[in-house]
C-alpha positions in Angstrom: -15.9 -16.5 1.2 -19.5 -16.9 0.0 -21.3 -16.2 -3.2 -23.3 -12.9 -3.0 -26.6 -12.0 -4.5 -27.5 -8.5 -3.4 -31.0 -8.3 -4.8 -32.8 -5.1 -5.8 -31.1 -1.8 -5.1 -32.6 -0.1 -2.0 -34.5 3.1 -2.9 -32.7 5.0 -0.1 -29.3 4.1 -1.8 -30.5 5.4 -5.2 -31.6 8.6 -3.5 -28.3 8.9 -1.6 -26.3 8.3 -4.9 -28.1 11.1 -6.7 -27.4 13.5 -3.8 -23.8 12.6 -3.0 -22.6 11.8 -6.5 -23.8 15.3 -7.6 -21.7 16.8 -4.8 -18.7 14.7 -5.8 -19.2 15.9 -9.4 -19.1 19.5 -8.4 -16.1 19.0 -6.1 -14.2 17.0 -8.8 -14.8 19.8 -11.3 -13.4 22.2 -8.8 -10.2 20.3 -8.6 -10.9 18.4 -5.3 -9.4 15.0 -4.5 -10.9 11.9 -2.9 -7.5 10.7 -1.5 -6.9 10.4 2.2 -3.8 10.8 4.4 -2.6 7.2 4.9 -0.9 8.2 8.1 -4.2 9.3 9.6 -5.7 6.5 11.6 -9.1 8.2 11.4 -8.9 8.1 7.6 -10.3 11.6 7.3 -10.7 13.2 3.9 -8.4 16.0 3.0 -9.8 19.5 3.5 -11.8 20.6 0.6 -11.7 17.1 -0.8 -14.5 14.9 -2.1 -16.5 13.6 0.9 -17.2 9.9 0.1 -17.8 8.9 3.7 -21.6 9.3 3.9 -24.7 8.1 2.1 -23.9 4.5 1.3 -24.6 3.3 4.9 -28.3 3.1 4.1 -27.6 -0.1 2.2 -26.2 -1.9 5.3 -29.4 -3.6 6.4 -30.3 -4.8 2.9 -26.8 -6.2 2.4 -26.8 -7.8 5.9 -30.0 -9.7 5.0 -29.0 -10.6 1.5 -25.7 -12.1 2.8 -27.5 -14.1 5.6 -25.9 -11.9 8.3 -22.4 -13.1 7.1 -19.3 -11.2 6.3 -18.7 -11.4 2.5 -15.1 -12.4 3.0 -14.7 -14.6 6.1 -18.4 -15.8 6.4 -18.5 -15.0 10.1 -22.0 -14.1 11.2 -22.1 -10.6 12.6 -24.7 -8.3 14.0 -25.8 -5.3 12.1 -24.5 -2.6 14.5 -21.0 -1.1 14.1 -20.1 -3.2 11.2 -18.8 -1.6 8.0 -20.2 -1.3 4.5 -17.2 -2.5 2.4 -16.3 -0.9 -0.9 -14.8 -3.7 -3.1 -13.2 -1.1 -5.2 -11.9 1.4 -2.7 -13.6 4.8 -2.6 -10.5 7.0 -2.0 -7.4 5.4 -3.3 -6.6 1.9 -4.6 -3.5 0.1 -3.4 -2.3 -1.8 -6.5 0.6 -3.7 -4.9 -0.3 -5.8 -1.9 3.3 -5.7 -0.7 3.7 -1.9 -1.1 1.0 0.3 0.4 2.7 3.3 -1.2 1.7 2.2 -4.7 -1.6 4.0 -4.7 -4.0 5.1 -7.5 -5.3 8.2 -5.8 -9.0 9.1 -6.4 -9.9 5.5 -7.5 -12.8 4.7 -7.2 -14.8 7.5 -5.7 -17.4 7.4 -8.4 -18.5 3.9 -7.2 -18.9 4.9 -3.5 -22.7 4.8 -3.8 -23.1 1.9 -6.3 -24.8 -1.2 -4.9 -22.6 -3.4 -7.2 -19.5 -2.2 -5.3 -20.8 -2.7 -1.8 -20.6 -5.6 0.6 -21.5 -6.2 4.3 -18.3 -7.2 6.1 -16.8 -7.4 9.5 -14.3 -4.9 10.8 -11.5 -7.5 10.8 -11.7 -8.1 7.1 -11.7 -4.4 6.2 -8.6 -3.5 8.2 -5.3 -2.4 6.7 -3.8 -5.8 7.4 -6.5 -7.6 5.4 -8.5 -6.3 2.5 -8.3 -2.6 3.4 -7.8 -0.5 0.3 -6.0 -3.2 -1.7 -7.2 -3.6 -5.2 -4.6 -5.1 -7.5 -5.4 -5.6 -11.2 -4.4 -8.5 -13.5 -1.5 -7.7 -15.8 -2.3 -5.8 -19.0 -5.7 -4.8 -17.7 -6.9 -1.3 -18.4 -8.2 0.3 -15.3 -11.5 2.3 -15.1 -10.8 5.9 -16.2 -11.3 8.8 -13.8 -13.9 11.4 -15.0 -12.9 14.5 -16.8 -12.6 17.6 -14.6 -15.1 19.3 -16.9 -18.4 19.7 -15.2 -21.1 17.7 -17.0 -24.6 16.7 -16.0 -23.8 13.0 -16.0 -20.6 11.1 -16.3 -20.4 8.4 -19.0 -21.1 4.8 -18.2 -17.4 3.9 -18.8 -16.6 5.2 -15.3 -19.0 2.9 -13.6 -18.8 -0.3 -15.8 -17.0 -2.9 -13.6 -16.7 -5.3 -16.6 -14.1 -2.9 -18.2 -11.4 -4.1 -15.8 -10.4 -7.3 -14.1 -9.2 -7.5 -10.5 -6.7 -9.9 -9.1 -9.2 -10.4 -6.3 -12.2 -12.6 -6.3 -15.5 -10.7 -6.5 -18.1 -12.9 -4.8 -20.9 -11.1 -6.5 -19.6 -12.0 -10.0 -17.6 -15.1 -9.4 -18.1 -18.3 -7.5 -15.4 -18.4 -4.8 -15.5 -22.2 -4.8 -14.0 -22.1 -8.3 -10.8 -20.7 -6.7 -10.4 -23.3 -4.0 -8.1 -26.3 -4.4 -7.5 -29.2 -2.0 -3.9 -30.2 -2.1 -2.7 -33.2 0.0 0.3 -32.8 2.3 2.0 -35.6 0.3 1.3 -35.0 -3.5 2.8 -38.4 -4.3 0.3 -40.3 -2.2 -1.8 -43.0 -3.8 -5.5 -42.9 -4.0 -5.7 -45.6 -1.4 -3.8 -43.5 1.0 -5.9 -40.4 0.3 -9.1 -42.3 1.0 -7.8 -43.5 4.4 -9.0 -41.1 7.1 -6.1 -42.0 9.4 -3.4 -41.4 6.8 -1.0 -38.6 7.5 -1.4 -37.4 3.9 -4.8 -36.2 4.8 -3.4 -33.7 7.2 
């Protein structure tokens, strides 16, 4: 995993957010949901639901360049075509328990579907169900971002978009240095420094 600096928000993404977030606001006020059918391999939105599948793709090229053509998670270099734009906070249902895909906070975090701060360029392998997917566990005793009121208003309060209000149990490479979470542990923890310094020693692995 690499440290990410996304740079300035693309103008096209800001335009898309105004358009699609307004649609989401109207749909949400009408009682719609952003959840998907987990048994549907195509991950299609429910009928009459909030469509959070479009708009954010305009940021793919900018993210690809900012990340040096690398996946934000595995660092594999990828071409631009047919690779996903990843939502760090899932856009249509967050799986809170990595061991139980049924533990889902439905509708989190559709508000952030078009926010640059929530987007990464990644490879298809790292965004599959068996890897990152929609997993987004939180640290214990952390208050999650609230969902907006169903009451139609011109602009939702900043509290629904402020990522600093909750702490994930996942490393966010745009806010944290992944190197701070890496430890080197010898095969033999009782080895002496002399053994560890020997390149031929079995304790070095």
